[in-house]
C-alpha positions as CSV (number, residue, x, y, z in Angstrom):
1,M,-45.3,86.1,36.2
2,F,-44.1,87.8,33.1
3,K,-44.0,85.8,29.8
4,T,-41.3,88.0,28.4
5,V,-41.0,86.2,25.1
6,S,-44.1,84.2,25.5
7,T,-43.2,80.6,24.8
8,D,-40.3,81.1,22.4
9,C,-37.2,79.1,23.3
10,N,-33.8,78.2,22.0
11,L,-34.1,74.5,23.0
12,D,-36.3,71.7,21.7
13,C,-37.0,69.6,24.8
14,D,-38.9,66.4,24.1
15,Y,-41.5,66.9,26.8
16,C,-42.2,70.6,26.4
17,Y,-45.7,71.6,25.4
18,Y,-44.3,74.9,24.0
19,R,-42.4,73.2,21.2
20,Q,-44.6,74.9,18.5
21,S,-43.0,78.2,19.5
22,L,-39.3,77.4,18.9
23,E,-37.0,80.3,18.4
24,G,-36.3,80.7,14.6
25,T,-39.4,78.7,13.5
26,R,-41.9,81.5,13.6
27,V,-42.1,85.3,14.0
28,R,-40.3,86.1,17.2
29,R,-42.5,87.3,20.0
30,R,-41.0,89.9,22.3
31,M,-42.5,92.2,24.8
32,E,-42.5,95.7,23.3
33,Q,-41.4,98.7,25.4
34,P,-44.9,100.3,25.7
35,V,-46.3,97.1,27.2
36,L,-43.5,96.9,29.8
37,D,-43.8,100.6,30.6
38,A,-47.6,100.4,31.0
39,F,-47.4,97.3,33.2
40,M,-44.6,98.5,35.5
41,S,-46.4,101.8,36.2
42,Q,-49.7,100.1,36.9
43,Y,-48.2,97.3,39.0
44,M,-46.3,99.6,41.3
45,Q,-49.4,101.6,41.9
46,Y,-51.3,98.3,42.6
47,I,-48.9,97.2,45.3
48,A,-48.4,100.7,46.8
49,D,-50.1,99.8,50.1
50,V,-48.1,96.7,50.8
51,R,-44.9,98.0,49.2
52,A,-43.7,94.6,48.2
53,A,-43.2,93.7,44.5
54,N,-42.6,90.1,43.4
55,I,-42.0,89.5,39.7
56,A,-41.1,86.2,38.1
57,W,-39.6,86.4,34.5
58,Q,-40.4,83.2,32.6
59,G,-40.9,81.9,29.0
60,G,-40.1,79.9,27.0
61,E,-36.6,81.2,27.6
62,P,-36.8,84.8,29.0
63,T,-33.1,85.6,28.4
64,L,-34.0,85.7,24.6
65,A,-35.4,89.2,25.4
66,G,-31.8,90.3,25.8
67,I,-29.9,91.9,28.7
68,D,-30.8,95.5,27.5
69,F,-34.5,94.5,28.2
70,F,-33.8,93.5,31.8
71,E,-31.6,96.6,32.3
72,R,-34.7,98.6,31.3
73,V,-36.8,96.5,33.7
74,V,-34.8,97.5,36.8
75,E,-34.8,101.1,35.7
76,L,-38.6,101.1,35.5
77,E,-38.9,99.3,38.8
78,A,-36.8,102.0,40.5
79,K,-38.7,104.7,38.7
80,H,-42.2,103.6,39.6
81,A,-41.8,101.8,42.9
82,P,-43.1,103.8,46.0
83,R,-40.4,104.8,48.4
84,G,-39.6,101.9,50.7
85,T,-40.8,99.1,48.4
86,T,-39.1,95.8,48.5
87,I,-38.6,94.4,45.0
88,A,-37.9,90.7,44.4
89,N,-37.1,89.5,40.8
90,S,-36.7,85.9,39.8
91,L,-35.7,84.4,36.5
92,Q,-36.4,80.9,35.3
93,T,-33.9,79.9,32.6
94,N,-32.2,77.0,30.9
95,A,-29.0,78.9,31.6
96,T,-27.5,78.2,28.2
97,L,-27.2,81.9,27.2
98,L,-25.7,83.3,30.5
99,D,-22.4,85.1,30.4
100,D,-20.5,87.5,32.6
101,R,-22.6,90.4,31.7
102,W,-25.7,88.5,32.7
103,G,-24.0,87.4,35.9
104,E,-23.1,91.0,36.8
105,L,-26.7,92.2,36.3
106,L,-28.3,89.3,38.1
107,R,-26.0,89.8,41.1
108,E,-26.3,93.6,41.2
109,Y,-30.1,93.5,41.4
110,N,-30.3,90.3,43.5
111,F,-32.3,88.2,41.0
112,L,-33.1,84.7,42.3
113,V,-32.5,82.4,39.4
114,G,-34.1,79.0,38.7
115,V,-32.1,76.7,36.4
116,S,-33.8,73.9,34.5
117,L,-31.6,70.8,34.9
118,D,-33.0,67.3,35.0
119,G,-30.0,65.4,36.4
120,P,-26.7,63.9,35.3
121,E,-25.6,64.3,31.6
122,D,-27.2,61.1,30.3
123,V,-30.6,61.9,32.0
124,H,-30.6,65.5,31.0
125,D,-29.4,65.2,27.4
126,S,-31.9,62.4,26.6
127,V,-34.6,65.0,26.5
128,R,-33.2,68.6,26.8
129,R,-31.7,69.1,23.4
130,D,-31.6,71.9,20.9
131,R,-33.1,71.8,17.4
132,G,-30.0,70.2,16.0
133,G,-30.4,67.3,18.4
134,H,-27.4,68.3,20.6
135,G,-27.6,68.0,24.3
136,S,-27.6,71.1,26.5
137,F,-26.0,69.7,29.7
138,R,-22.6,71.2,29.2
139,R,-24.0,74.6,28.3
140,V,-26.3,74.5,31.4
141,L,-23.4,73.8,33.7
142,A,-21.4,76.6,32.1
143,G,-24.3,78.9,32.9
144,I,-24.3,77.7,36.5
145,D,-20.6,78.4,36.7
146,V,-21.4,82.0,35.6
147,L,-23.9,82.3,38.5
148,R,-21.5,80.9,41.0
149,K,-18.7,83.1,39.8
150,H,-20.8,86.2,40.4
151,G,-22.4,85.0,43.6
152,V,-26.0,84.8,42.2
153,E,-28.4,82.8,44.2
154,F,-30.0,80.0,42.2
155,N,-32.0,76.8,42.6
156,I,-32.7,73.8,40.4
157,L,-35.9,72.9,38.6
158,S,-36.1,69.3,37.5
159,V,-38.8,67.8,35.3
160,V,-39.9,64.3,36.2
161,G,-40.7,62.3,33.0
162,P,-40.0,58.8,31.6
163,H,-36.4,59.7,31.4
164,S,-35.9,60.3,35.1
165,V,-38.8,58.9,37.1
166,K,-36.9,55.7,37.9
167,R,-33.5,57.4,38.3
168,V,-34.0,59.0,41.7
169,P,-30.7,57.8,43.3
170,D,-28.7,58.9,40.2
171,V,-30.4,62.3,40.1
172,M,-30.0,63.0,43.8
173,S,-26.4,61.8,43.9
174,F,-25.6,64.2,41.0
175,F,-27.4,67.2,42.6
176,R,-25.6,66.6,45.9
177,S,-22.2,66.2,44.2
178,E,-22.8,69.6,42.5
179,G,-23.5,71.2,45.9
180,F,-27.0,72.2,45.0
181,T,-29.1,73.3,48.1
182,H,-32.6,73.9,46.7
183,V,-34.3,71.6,44.2
184,Q,-37.9,71.5,42.8
185,F,-39.3,68.6,41.0
186,I,-42.4,68.8,38.7
187,P,-44.1,66.0,36.8
188,A,-44.1,66.3,33.0
189,M,-47.4,66.7,31.3
190,S,-48.4,67.1,27.6
191,F,-50.8,70.0,27.7
192,Q,-50.2,73.8,27.9
193,S,-53.6,75.2,28.9
194,I,-57.0,74.0,30.1
195,D,-60.0,74.1,27.8
196,A,-63.1,71.8,27.7
197,A,-62.3,70.4,24.2
198,T,-58.8,69.2,24.9
199,P,-58.3,66.3,27.3
200,A,-55.3,66.4,29.5
201,T,-52.6,63.9,28.9
202,Y,-49.6,63.0,31.1
203,M,-46.2,61.4,30.5
204,I,-46.0,59.4,33.7
205,T,-48.6,57.3,35.6
206,P,-49.8,58.0,39.1
207,E,-48.1,54.8,40.2
208,E,-44.8,55.9,38.7
209,Y,-45.1,59.4,40.4
210,G,-46.0,57.8,43.7
211,D,-42.9,55.5,43.5
212,F,-40.8,58.5,42.6
213,L,-42.0,60.5,45.6
214,I,-41.3,57.6,48.0
215,A,-37.8,57.0,46.5
216,L,-37.1,60.7,46.6
217,F,-38.2,61.0,50.3
218,D,-35.9,58.1,51.3
219,E,-33.0,59.9,49.5
220,W,-33.8,63.2,51.1
221,Y,-34.8,62.3,54.7
222,E,-31.2,61.6,56.0
223,H,-32.3,60.1,59.3
224,G,-34.5,63.1,60.1
225,F,-31.9,65.7,59.4
226,P,-32.2,66.6,55.7
227,T,-29.7,69.2,54.4
228,L,-31.1,69.6,50.9
229,S,-34.3,71.5,50.4
230,V,-36.8,69.8,48.1
231,R,-39.7,72.2,47.5
232,T,-42.4,69.5,47.5
233,F,-41.4,68.3,50.9
234,D,-40.9,71.8,52.2
235,A,-44.5,72.6,51.2
236,I,-45.9,69.4,52.7
237,L,-44.1,70.1,56.0
238,Q,-45.6,73.6,56.0
239,R,-49.1,72.0,55.9
240,Y,-48.1,69.6,58.7
241,L,-47.1,72.7,60.7
242,G,-50.5,74.4,60.0
243,M,-48.8,77.0,57.8
244,H,-49.8,78.4,54.5
245,S,-48.0,76.4,51.7
246,D,-45.6,78.2,49.5
247,L,-46.5,75.8,46.7
248,C,-49.9,76.5,45.1
249,V,-50.5,72.8,44.5
250,Y,-51.1,72.4,48.2
251,G,-52.7,75.7,48.8
252,E,-56.4,76.3,49.8
253,Q,-57.1,78.4,46.8
254,C,-55.5,79.4,43.5
255,D,-53.9,82.7,44.5
256,S,-50.3,82.3,43.4
257,G,-50.4,85.4,41.2
258,I,-51.2,86.5,37.7
259,V,-49.6,85.9,34.3
260,V,-48.8,88.7,31.9
261,E,-48.1,87.6,28.3
262,Y,-45.7,89.4,26.0
263,N,-48.5,91.4,24.4
264,G,-50.1,92.5,27.7
265,D,-52.8,89.9,28.0
266,V,-53.5,88.9,31.6
267,Y,-54.4,85.4,32.8
268,P,-55.0,83.9,36.3
269,C,-52.4,81.1,35.9
270,D,-49.7,79.8,33.6
271,F,-51.7,76.6,33.0
272,Y,-54.8,78.6,32.0
273,V,-53.3,80.8,29.3
274,H,-56.2,80.3,27.0
275,P,-58.9,82.6,25.5
276,D,-61.5,81.1,27.9
277,W,-59.6,82.5,30.9
278,R,-58.2,85.8,29.6
279,L,-58.9,88.6,32.2
280,G,-57.9,91.6,30.0
281,N,-55.0,93.5,28.6
282,V,-52.9,96.1,30.4
283,M,-52.9,98.3,27.3
284,D,-56.6,98.5,27.3
285,D,-57.5,98.7,31.1
286,P,-55.5,99.4,34.3
287,L,-54.2,96.4,36.1
288,A,-56.3,97.2,39.2
289,S,-59.5,97.2,37.1
290,I,-58.5,93.9,35.5
291,L,-57.9,92.2,38.8
292,A,-61.1,93.7,40.2
293,K,-63.2,91.7,37.7
294,P,-65.3,89.0,39.3
295,E,-63.7,86.4,37.1
296,H,-60.4,86.8,39.1
297,P,-61.6,85.9,42.6
298,A,-63.9,83.3,41.1
299,F,-60.9,81.6,39.6
300,S,-59.0,81.7,42.9
301,A,-61.9,80.3,44.8
302,R,-62.8,77.4,42.4
303,K,-60.2,75.1,44.0
304,R,-62.2,75.2,47.2
305,T,-65.1,73.3,45.6
306,L,-63.8,69.8,46.2
307,P,-65.3,66.5,45.2
308,A,-66.9,64.4,47.9
309,Q,-64.0,62.0,47.7
310,C,-61.6,64.8,48.7
311,Q,-63.8,66.2,51.4
312,S,-63.8,62.9,53.3
313,C,-60.1,62.1,52.7
314,E,-57.7,62.0,55.6
315,W,-55.0,63.8,53.6
316,R,-57.2,66.7,52.5
317,P,-55.6,69.1,55.1
318,V,-52.2,68.4,53.5
319,C,-52.9,68.4,49.7
320,N,-56.2,70.4,49.6
321,G,-57.3,68.5,46.5
322,G,-54.1,69.1,44.5
323,C,-54.0,71.3,41.4
324,P,-57.3,72.0,39.5
325,R,-55.5,71.5,36.2
326,N,-55.1,67.8,37.2
327,R,-58.7,67.2,38.1
328,T,-60.5,64.5,36.1
329,N,-64.1,64.4,35.3
330,A,-64.5,60.8,34.1
331,E,-67.0,58.8,36.1
332,G,-65.3,56.6,38.7
333,A,-61.9,58.3,38.1
334,P,-59.9,59.8,41.0
335,P,-60.7,63.5,41.7
336,E,-57.1,64.5,40.7
337,Y,-54.8,62.6,38.3
338,F,-52.0,62.3,40.9
339,C,-54.3,61.6,43.9
340,E,-53.1,58.0,44.2
341,S,-49.5,59.3,44.1
342,H,-50.0,61.6,47.0
343,Q,-52.0,59.2,49.1
344,R,-49.4,56.4,48.7
345,F,-46.6,58.8,49.5
346,L,-48.3,60.4,52.6
347,R,-49.2,57.0,54.0
348,Y,-45.6,55.9,53.6
349,A,-44.0,59.0,55.0
350,D,-46.5,60.2,57.6
351,D,-44.8,59.1,60.7
352,R,-41.5,60.6,59.7
353,L,-43.1,63.8,58.4
354,R,-44.9,64.2,61.8
355,S,-41.6,63.6,63.7
356,L,-39.8,66.1,61.5
357,S,-42.6,68.7,61.7
358,E,-42.6,68.4,65.6
359,R,-38.9,69.0,65.7
360,L,-39.2,72.0,63.4
361,A,-42.0,73.4,65.5
362,R,-39.8,73.1,68.6
363,R,-37.0,74.9,66.8
364,I,-39.4,77.7,65.8
365,R,-40.5,78.1,69.4
366,T,-36.9,78.1,70.5
367,A,-36.0,80.8,68.0
368,R,-39.0,82.9,69.1
369,A,-38.1,82.5,72.8
370,T,-34.5,83.2,72.2
371,Y,-35.0,86.5,70.4
372,A,-38.2,87.7,72.1
373,A,-36.3,89.7,74.6
374,P,-33.4,92.0,73.6
375,G,-30.0,90.6,74.3
376,R,-31.3,87.1,75.2
377,K,-29.0,84.3,74.2
378,P,-29.5,80.6,73.5
379,P,-29.2,78.3,76.6
380,E,-26.0,76.5,77.5
381,R,-25.7,73.0,76.2
382,N,-26.8,71.3,79.4
383,E,-29.6,73.8,80.2
384,P,-33.3,73.0,79.5
385,C,-34.2,73.7,75.9
386,L,-36.4,76.8,75.5
387,C,-38.9,74.9,73.3
388,G,-40.4,73.2,76.3
389,S,-39.5,69.7,75.5
390,A,-38.0,69.1,79.0
391,R,-34.8,67.9,77.3
392,K,-31.3,69.4,77.5
393,Y,-30.6,72.0,74.8
394,K,-27.7,69.9,73.4
395,A,-30.1,66.9,72.8
396,C,-32.9,69.0,71.4
397,C,-32.8,72.2,69.4
398,G,-29.1,72.6,70.0
399,D,-28.3,69.3,68.4
400,S,-25.5,70.0,65.9
401,R,-27.4,68.0,63.2
402,A,-30.4,70.2,63.7
403,E,-28.2,73.3,63.2
404,Q,-27.1,71.9,59.9
405,S,-30.5,70.9,58.6
406,Y,-32.7,73.4,56.8
407,L,-35.7,75.3,57.7
408,F,-37.7,76.0,54.5
């Protein structure tokens, strides 16, 4: 993850813990060319064996770096990447600065774009405003129109706070009406980084978040054939299937990647950008040397040390103790702030999650059996399904509703 402009932003969202870094209120922080050059060369050497580069450009608002900066990015990627390397760029943005030139660049180089949008206009504009107090909803939709016009793939990131936690039907109805296919929800919190002296504070209660997950699941499930991807539920289903979760919250360790700040400082996680967790700087040491420091694998492994309450919990194989940033140390407190939320949700949805995961597993087996041999075709509608369910294909993996529902 590249913090291209650090935490600088052109909006003034009520719940943002980066608000002290508003664009125009301080010296502008921008990644200088030598830092970008040094990192890109080092990074492409680091991934030379796997030949797969995955870079997320975030902020603040990363488009403040300007389109010339990102044109230089793709030039350097092409220059330094070993032959045969797959390069995946993603950009998280509030979309208010996007225009046709941005659309052309993002499409040409296949950027995956995440757009911050909290829901319908009254929900979104209640918190996501600029420094003049003006809502950003219309500008965000204009940016989405640019992405659609140029055929840029995008998904939606929605922050769950007091403004939206009780508005699930309205939010989901709006997202469906806009034709969005991939949505991620994250709970709002009031702290940027973790240090021993600053207690974590949150904007919604565990009970509210549990109610939100339950209401969201009911809106999403669609009688077992969901057509909208909600990342939280995707990640949980991956755990039910015994797969590695794409969402680090439910992973077995903290290994989602590294964060590089605008000045070249390297940290193990965006929620641990604090001097206590700094691993080094790419202008002082090669990236490979920084990541070889014992502090890096030690950070990744610290999540595995779970409290006794987690180790004996029936839901541990699903949540793996949640995110370490949310762990509480107070005597008698839950091991993770949202522990109650996840327990309530999983108890509520377990039967349907199991049913859905079993059907997904059958579809995976069918796909593997179908394409295992060259030229093999799916069975006819009335033939036995290849997944081994003993049902006809038309009533199992060939169900038209199953064909329309998503697979991660």
